[in-house]
N, C-alpha and C positions, 0 to 999 in steps of 0.2 A: 504495500499498501504505500503509493508515494508520501502521502501527509506523514503517513506515520513513522515512515525513514527522515524526511525530513524536521517535523515540529515536534516528534513523538506526541502526535496527536492519533486515538484509537476511536473504532466506530463507539457508538455513546457516551461520546466525551462533548462536554460542554464548550462552542468555540463562539473566537467573536470577532466581528466583521465590522471595520469602520462604519460603511454603508448600513448595512441591514440590521444590525446588533445582534443579539445572542443567538444562537439555535447550536440543538444535535447534530452533531456529526453521524451521518449514518454510514460511512463508507464510499468507496469510486463506481461510478456506472459510465459503462460504455454508450454514447448516444451518437445516433446517424445525424450528421446536420450537415445539408447540401452536399449530400451524398459521401461525409466524409465520415468518417469512425472517429471518436475523439472523446479519452478519457476526462468525465466530470466528475466533482464532488458533491454526494449528494446533502444538503445539508437542511433539516427539519425547522421550521418556525411555529408560532403560536397557529392553532387553531388545525394542527396536523399539515400545513401547506409546507410544500418541500421545495426550494430552490436547487437547481443545480448550477455549478459555478465551474468555471475553468478552474484550473487547478494551480494554475499561476496567483490566484488572486489573492491576497493578504488577510490570512486566518491566521489567529492568535489563538493558542489555547486558552480557555477562560480559566481563572484561578481569583477564588473568592476564599469567603470565610469557611472553616471546618462547619460541616455539618448544618449549612445550608446551600440549599438547590436552586440556583438565579429561573428565575422568571425567562421563559421564551420570549422572543420577541415578535408584534403583529408587524408585519411585513407591510400591512396596509395602514396609513395614518403616517400622524407625526411623533408617534410614543417616542420612537428612539431619541430623536432630533432632540423630543424635550429634555429627557434624560441627559443627554451627551451637555443640553446646556447647563442643564440645573449644576452637573459635576463642575464643568467647567467654572462655574461661579466661584463652588466650595475649593477648586483647587487653587482661581486667582487669590482667594483670601488668604492659603496656604501663603504663596506665593509671595503674598505682601509680606507676612507675617515673619516670613525667614529672612526678605530682601532689608524688611526695618533692621532685626538682628543682626545682619551684617553690617549696615549702615554704622548701627549705633556701637559694633565692635570697632569698624573703622575710622571712626571719628570718635568715637569715646577716649576718655582718658581713663588707661586703667594701671594696673601697679608694674613699673620696669624693675621686675626681681632682678640681682645682680648676676653674672655667670656663676658656674658652679665653684664652690668652695671647696679646700683641702678637704674637709669634711662629707662633701658629697660625694668624693672618691672614695674614702675611707667606708662608707657609708654603705654604698655602691657592691664595693670588693665584699662586704662582707654578707653578699647573698649566698646562700646554699647552696643555689645550681647552675648550670652553665644554664646563659639567657639564650634564647630563643632569636633568629635574626628580627622578627617581628616584636619581638616586647623590645628590644635595643632600639629598634627605629620607632616604635609608640614613646618611648622613654623620651627619646632624642625632641621629637616634635612637640610634645607636652612644653617639655622644659626651654625649645628655642618659642613657644608661644606666650612664656612664661617671662619670658626674658623682653619683649617686644613692646609693651607700654601700653598696649593696647587689652580690654578688661577678655580673656582667651574664654572661648564658651567649645570646648571639646567634647567628642562625644568617643570614649573607647569601647570598641565591641570585641568579643574574642569568648571562643566557648567557654564552656564552664571547665576551670580548672585548667588555663592555658594561661596564669599568672596576671591577669589584670591588677590583680591587690599592689603588687612589684610596682609594677608602673605609678599604679596611686602613690604608694609609699614615698618614693622616690620625688615626686613630685610635694609630697607634703613636706618631706623632708627641706625642699629646697626653700619652701614657703618659708620654716622655720627657720633655716640659717639666713633669711634674706631679712628674716625681723618680724615676721609678720604671725597672726594665730591662722590656725586649720581647722574646721567646719567638717567631720566628715556623718554624711545625713543618710542614715540605712533604713529598709523598709519593717524590720523587725528586731525587736528586744534580742532575742538569741543570737543572731546576727550583730548587732552591738558588741556585746560580749565577746563575742568570738573576733571581731578586727580589736578588741581593746587589747585581749590577749596577745594577739599576731603582731601588733604596732609595737606594745609594750616589751614583747623579746625582744622583737628585729631592732630597737633603741636604747636597749639594756646600756651599750656602752657610752650613750650620749650625754649634754646634760639637757633631756628634753622631756618636758612634762605632758602627760598623756591621761588624761580623764575620758569614761562615759556616764553620761547620762541616761538614765532609762528608768522605768519603773520596777529595776531589780534593786535601785539606790533609796535609802532612807532618806525622809524627810530632809534631817539633818545633813547627812553627806551632800544630800544634793545644794543646800545652801551656800555651804563650803567650796562646791566645785564654781558656783555663779559667782562668788565672790572672788573666788582668783581668776573666775573666766574673765571678770571686768577692770583686776587690776594687773591682768597679763601675765600673771603667775601660772596658767596652764595655757599652753602650746599649742595641744589639740585636742580638741573635746567631738568623741563620737556619739550618736546619739539617735534617734529614731526620729519624727516629726515633731516630738517635746520640742528640739532643738529650732525651731518656727515659732516657741512661743514667745510673747511679748517680752516675758522677763528675761529673755537670755540677752544679754550685751556682753559684745567682745570688745576689749580695748583695740585690736587692732586687728582687721578680719583682712588676710591678703586671698584665700584659698578655701572655695564650697568644693567637696569631690559628692557626687550622689552615687549612692548604689540604686541602678532599676529602677530610675525614678517614674517611669509607666504605672509604677505599684501606689504613687502618692496621689492624694485626692485633687480635685480642682483646687480645693480653698488653699492647699499647701503651693500648688505649681502657681499660684498668686502673688505667693508668699517669695518666691525660687526665682519669680520674674525680676520683682525688684533686686535683690542679690545679682543679677546678671550683669546690671549696667554699671557697677562698684567693684565687684571681687569676678577674679579669676573661679571658674566653673569648669569642671572634670567629671562627666557621666560615665558613669560605665553600665552596661548590660550584656547577659549572657544569651540574649536573643539576638539571631541570627540577622544583618540587614540584608536584604535580598540586592541584587544586584544591580537590580534595574532602577532602583530608587536609590542606591549611591549614585548609581551615573545621573542622576536627575538632579542630587542634589549639591554634586561636586562643585565647588567656589562657591557654595553659599552656606554649607554648614561642616563645620572641619571635624573629619572623623578620622581615628586610626583603628585598622582590624588585625586582630591578634590572630594568623589563621594555623600558624604551626604548633602543634604537640609538641610539648616536653621531649626533652632524651628520654630513651627506656622507657616511653608511656607505652602499655599493649593495650589494646581493643581491650573493650568490655565484654566478655563471651555471656551471649543474653537468650535465654532461652523462654518460648512461649509453651505454658503447660497446663491443666487442667491442676487443679486443687491437689494435692496427694501428702498424706501423712509422713509415706517415708520418704520420697523426697524432700518435705520440708525439714526433717529429722535429719538427712543425711546432708541434704546443704548447709545446713546451722552447723551439724557438729566437726563438716571438714573445716569450714574455717575456724573455730574455735580451736580446733586439735593443731592449726599451724598459726595459732598466737593473734590471729585476728578479732574484728569484731564484725557484729551483724545487723543490718536494717531491717526489720520486717516492717512497711507499711499498709495501715489498715485506715482507711479515712474513715470512719465512722466512730463518731465518740461512743452513741449511746453501746457497741456490743463490743469496746476492744478491751476490756476487762476480761470478757470471755472467753476473747481468744487470746490474752495474756494465761488466763488458768487454761486453759488447751495447749499448750505451749509446753506450760510447766509439766504438764503432765506425760507429756511426748519426750521431753526434756528434762527430769527432776533437776540434775546436777548444773544445770545451767544458768547464771544470772540474770533472769531478766527483768525490764522495767518498762515504765509506759508513759509514754511524753505526749500532751495535745494543748492545743490552746485556751481551753477551759480551767486549764488547772491556775490556782492560784500564782501569781508569779516567782514568789521566793519557792515554791516548789519545783517547779517548771525549770528553774535556773539552775537548782541542787539537782538537776537528775541530770541535766544536761552535760553540766561539769561533773558529776560522776563517769559518764559517758568516755567522754574527752580524757579524764583520769585513767580510765581501762578498769572503774570497779564495777562496769556492768558490762556483759557479753554480748546480749541482745536487746537492742531499744524497739521497742514496738511503738510503735509512732503515730498520727496522722499526718499531712501532707507538709506539716511545720518544719517540716528538717528540708524542704525543696529549696529554700533561697538561699546558698550558699554556707551552709554548715560545713566544715572544713574538717574531715578525721583521718587521716591518712591511714591510719589503722584498721579503718572498717574497709572492708572489702568483697563483703555480697551484700546482696540486697534482696526481698523478698516482695515482690509489691500485691498485695491480693485484691483482688476484683479490677484488676490491671484493664477491663475493659470499661470501668467509668470514668476512668482517667482521658485528657485531651492529648494529645500528641505532645505539647509543646512541658506540659508535667510529669509525664513519662521522661521524656527526654532527659528534664532538668534531674528530677528524680534520682535516674541511672547514674548520673553525670556525677552524684554522690560518694560513689567508690570508685577505684581504679587511680586513687591519688600518692599511692603508697611510693614512697621517695626512689625504693628499690624498686628492682623487674619484681612485680607479686603480680599474675595474674586475677583479674576481678571480676565476680559473677553476678546475671542480673536474674531475676527469676519473676516473668509477668505470670501470675496464677491469675485463671479465670473457674468460676464453680463448674464441677462435674458435670457431664452432660446438659450442658449450659447452652442455647443456641443465642448466638453473640447477633447484635444488630450489623447491617454490612458497615456502618461506619466504624463500631468499634473493630471488626475484623481487618479494614485496611487500617486503621492505627496502629494495631500489634504489629502486622506483616509489612509498617513501614518501619518502626523502632527494629524489629529481627533484623532488616534488612541494612540499616545504614549503623551497621557497630564499628566500622573502619574511624579511627579519629578523627574529629573536628567535623563528622558530617553533620553537627550542626551547622555547617556554612556550605554543605554541599546538597544539600539536602532538597528533595523535591517537598519540602515540609511545607508545605505551602500555609497550612494552617499557622507555625510559626513564623511566616516571614509575613504572612498578612499581619500578624500579633504584632509584629515588630514593627512592621509599616504603621498601624496603628497607632503604636508607643508613641515613635517619631512625629507621626504628623498630628496625634491627638485623634483619642477614639471617634469624636463625633465624625472621623474622614470613613470610619468603618463602613459605613451605607453607601457613601459614594463608590467607593471600593469596589463592596459587593454589585452595585449597579452596573458598572461597565465593565468589571475584569480590572484585574490588577495592573497588567499591562500598559492598557488604555490609559490606564488613569495615571501612572509614569509618565507616559510620553505627553498627556496633556501639562503636569505638573513642569516639566524638563520645559513645553513651549512655552507658558506662561512667564516663567522666571526668565527666559530668554526675553521675551516681550519687554517684559518692566523693566529688565538690566538696560535693552535699547532705548526706552525710553526719555531713563533717568542718564 
């Protein structure tokens, strides 16, 4: 099939034609026209109307949001034109926002941080691993931005565990040696604590004060931290959206690092916008950025991509299977016997204790603990801390562990009812393992109930995650769901509807055109 070869479009797939809109590709058909036989592409539109197109016609595969089926376009009438016009208007406002941020950065006065201090070189030399070329390049791009005297606004994207945190730490260190304070904003309390431990350990040989502000800290501790912040005694402050409260006053803030910005609400985003015009901002994300979007935004949004896995990292062996006590027992036992730890993901708080009792019956000698977001903060923290310290063998948790918890000793993950998770969640949950610094094979078991009939979507998701086990597949994936999510994250979630209406490629093309148009006018 010429279309399958050319564009990976299979019969049954949805396609987009600039003039006719969204249809379903039925396959190719030979038609006789003026006595000549010629192959045509059969596309079905609304009301079962079929259009036969020359196969040189510009067709794109339709990429929309996961789990939503597009509406086929009516061939007669102005519907498609109306949808395109609405999308163009929406895209135009996105382009205007992007260009406004760019102008603010071009003409705004920011902080010109000094060139690297000799301490910077010492700090970077203490990194335990060999940097990947991407990591080196990203760190240089960030530091150059910081020296420029314009407000930095850079997005750093990299697969889970590819070393974004190290790049962020180098930027933070540069800001502190340049006489400024740093705020690190993260989406969850557990993540705030983890970043705090990592930074504290990494900075122990330097006179830099790191603090964390989270609901795990007592009122009294918080008051002491806030006072130190105001007086300039605290150099780096890590926290959740609590950092955006009005009572947080920095003496001399120079850099804001935001981890997974898309997870913050609209109200927080407004506050972040104010920061962006005065201090340097570095935003980190593990959600892949689609190449088409990257290309559309080159020159208006500074982005660094880390696409190479760290040395010696092995792909995670992934199995999809029905829940089976014997396999569960073996998988957990094998990991613990080699001195490792295990995650068991069960995303239902109501039944998580029951699951824990069942696993204890299977493996009485194993130290189990349960963690979920509805626990008292102090209880949750001490459980996470015990797991990090190796006092717990197997952590039974909801997907609270999804964002950024880094425990190199945990190298087996079992995900119960994997059919209920979205692709992005499965991908990021699986990325929690396989981060061991020596070479150690990691395993992921995605489990569905026995004799269970899955929805077609769930089946597709699980097949995709099994297929993409090669490292960094987050960037190569046909994980359109992730990419659409990534696009929504960067452009704002209100754009998701428009992406869905015309398909992702056409949306990106329109964005590129609008940016060029507005640039040439100004």
